[in-house]
mmCIF file of the C-alpha atoms, coordinates in Angstrom:
data_MODEL
# 
_entry.id   MODEL 
# 
loop_
_atom_site.group_PDB 
_atom_site.id 
_atom_site.type_symbol 
_atom_site.label_atom_id 
_atom_site.label_alt_id 
_atom_site.label_comp_id 
_atom_site.label_asym_id 
_atom_site.label_entity_id 
_atom_site.label_seq_id 
_atom_site.pdbx_PDB_ins_code 
_atom_site.Cartn_x 
_atom_site.Cartn_y 
_atom_site.Cartn_z 
_atom_site.occupancy 
_atom_site.B_iso_or_equiv 
_atom_site.pdbx_formal_charge 
_atom_site.auth_seq_id 
_atom_site.auth_comp_id 
_atom_site.auth_asym_id 
_atom_site.auth_atom_id 
_atom_site.pdbx_PDB_model_num 
ATOM 1  C CA . MET A 1 1  ? 0.000   0.000  0.000   1.00 0.00 ? 1  MET A CA 1 
ATOM 2  C CA . ALA A 1 2  ? 2.870   2.379  0.720   1.00 0.00 ? 2  ALA A CA 1 
ATOM 3  C CA . LEU A 1 3  ? 4.168   1.901  -2.828  1.00 0.00 ? 3  LEU A CA 1 
ATOM 4  C CA . VAL A 1 4  ? 0.758   2.868  -4.233  1.00 0.00 ? 4  VAL A CA 1 
ATOM 5  C CA . ASN A 1 5  ? 0.715   5.984  -2.063  1.00 0.00 ? 5  ASN A CA 1 
ATOM 6  C CA . LEU A 1 6  ? 4.212   6.927  -3.194  1.00 0.00 ? 6  LEU A CA 1 
ATOM 7  C CA . SER A 1 7  ? 3.209   6.508  -6.834  1.00 0.00 ? 7  SER A CA 1 
ATOM 8  C CA . ALA A 1 8  ? 0.086   8.592  -6.286  1.00 0.00 ? 8  ALA A CA 1 
ATOM 9  C CA . MET A 1 9  ? 2.106   11.427 -4.787  1.00 0.00 ? 9  MET A CA 1 
ATOM 10 C CA . THR A 1 10 ? 4.553   11.349 -7.691  1.00 0.00 ? 10 THR A CA 1 
ATOM 11 C CA . LEU A 1 11 ? 1.683   11.503 -10.180 1.00 0.00 ? 11 LEU A CA 1 
ATOM 12 C CA . PHE A 1 12 ? 0.055   14.349 -8.256  1.00 0.00 ? 12 PHE A CA 1 
ATOM 13 C CA . LEU A 1 13 ? 3.264   16.377 -8.176  1.00 0.00 ? 13 LEU A CA 1 
ATOM 14 C CA . TRP A 1 14 ? 3.859   15.960 -11.925 1.00 0.00 ? 14 TRP A CA 1 
ATOM 15 C CA . HIS A 1 15 ? 0.308   17.140 -12.613 1.00 0.00 ? 15 HIS A CA 1 
ATOM 16 C CA . GLN A 1 16 ? 0.852   20.152 -10.359 1.00 0.00 ? 16 GLN A CA 1 
ATOM 17 C CA . THR A 1 17 ? 4.013   20.982 -12.327 1.00 0.00 ? 17 THR A CA 1 
ATOM 18 C CA . ALA A 1 18 ? 2.059   20.809 -15.600 1.00 0.00 ? 18 ALA A CA 1 
ATOM 19 C CA . LEU A 1 19 ? -0.703  23.001 -14.150 1.00 0.00 ? 19 LEU A CA 1 
ATOM 20 C CA . MET A 1 20 ? 1.768   25.643 -12.980 1.00 0.00 ? 20 MET A CA 1 
ATOM 21 C CA . ALA A 1 21 ? 3.588   25.612 -16.344 1.00 0.00 ? 21 ALA A CA 1 
ATOM 22 C CA . THR A 1 22 ? 0.296   26.051 -18.223 1.00 0.00 ? 22 THR A CA 1 
ATOM 23 C CA . THR A 1 23 ? -0.732  28.881 -15.924 1.00 0.00 ? 23 THR A CA 1 
ATOM 24 C CA . ALA A 1 24 ? 2.618   30.634 -16.309 1.00 0.00 ? 24 ALA A CA 1 
ATOM 25 C CA . MET A 1 25 ? 2.552   30.343 -20.109 1.00 0.00 ? 25 MET A CA 1 
ATOM 26 C CA . THR A 1 26 ? -1.010  31.643 -20.503 1.00 0.00 ? 26 THR A CA 1 
ATOM 27 C CA . LEU A 1 27 ? -0.668  34.510 -18.030 1.00 0.00 ? 27 LEU A CA 1 
ATOM 28 C CA . PRO A 1 28 ? 0.724   36.941 -20.674 1.00 0.00 ? 28 PRO A CA 1 
ATOM 29 C CA . LEU A 1 29 ? -2.415  36.293 -22.766 1.00 0.00 ? 29 LEU A CA 1 
ATOM 30 C CA . GLY A 1 30 ? -4.605  37.738 -20.023 1.00 0.00 ? 30 GLY A CA 1 
ATOM 31 C CA . ARG A 1 31 ? -6.653  36.177 -17.283 1.00 0.00 ? 31 ARG A CA 1 
ATOM 32 C CA . GLN A 1 32 ? -8.106  32.874 -18.426 1.00 0.00 ? 32 GLN A CA 1 
ATOM 33 C CA . PRO A 1 33 ? -11.571 32.177 -16.969 1.00 0.00 ? 33 PRO A CA 1 
ATOM 34 C CA . GLY A 1 34 ? -11.521 29.083 -14.823 1.00 0.00 ? 34 GLY A CA 1 
ATOM 35 C CA . LEU A 1 35 ? -7.730  28.914 -14.841 1.00 0.00 ? 35 LEU A CA 1 
ATOM 36 C CA . HIS A 1 36 ? -6.759  32.268 -13.337 1.00 0.00 ? 36 HIS A CA 1 
ATOM 37 C CA . THR A 1 37 ? -10.121 33.097 -11.815 1.00 0.00 ? 37 THR A CA 1 
ATOM 38 C CA . ARG A 1 38 ? -12.348 31.340 -9.345  1.00 0.00 ? 38 ARG A CA 1 
ATOM 39 C CA . PRO A 1 39 ? -15.272 29.628 -11.131 1.00 0.00 ? 39 PRO A CA 1 
ATOM 40 C CA . ASP A 1 40 ? -18.062 31.186 -9.058  1.00 0.00 ? 40 ASP A CA 1 
ATOM 41 C CA . HIS A 1 41 ? -20.874 30.577 -11.580 1.00 0.00 ? 41 HIS A CA 1 
ATOM 42 C CA . LEU A 1 42 ? -21.638 28.165 -14.431 1.00 0.00 ? 42 LEU A CA 1 
ATOM 43 C CA . GLY A 1 43 ? -21.142 30.897 -17.035 1.00 0.00 ? 43 GLY A CA 1 
ATOM 44 C CA . TRP A 1 44 ? -17.341 30.756 -16.656 1.00 0.00 ? 44 TRP A CA 1 
ATOM 45 C CA . VAL A 1 45 ? -17.307 27.768 -19.015 1.00 0.00 ? 45 VAL A CA 1 
ATOM 46 C CA . ALA A 1 46 ? -18.614 29.933 -21.862 1.00 0.00 ? 46 ALA A CA 1 
ATOM 47 C CA . ASP A 1 47 ? -16.502 33.034 -21.066 1.00 0.00 ? 47 ASP A CA 1 
ATOM 48 C CA . GLU A 1 48 ? -13.810 33.879 -23.554 1.00 0.00 ? 48 GLU A CA 1 
# 
């Protein structure tokens, strides 16, 4: 079970790295709804 937990943490950390890289690369394009803002209503999916 410990090996599964270790693998899960590794996977989680790689996904966090990808999320931060995507956020950093899209930041110069302006605030991206749902990525740089809190999705506080269902309309954020359709925002451009």
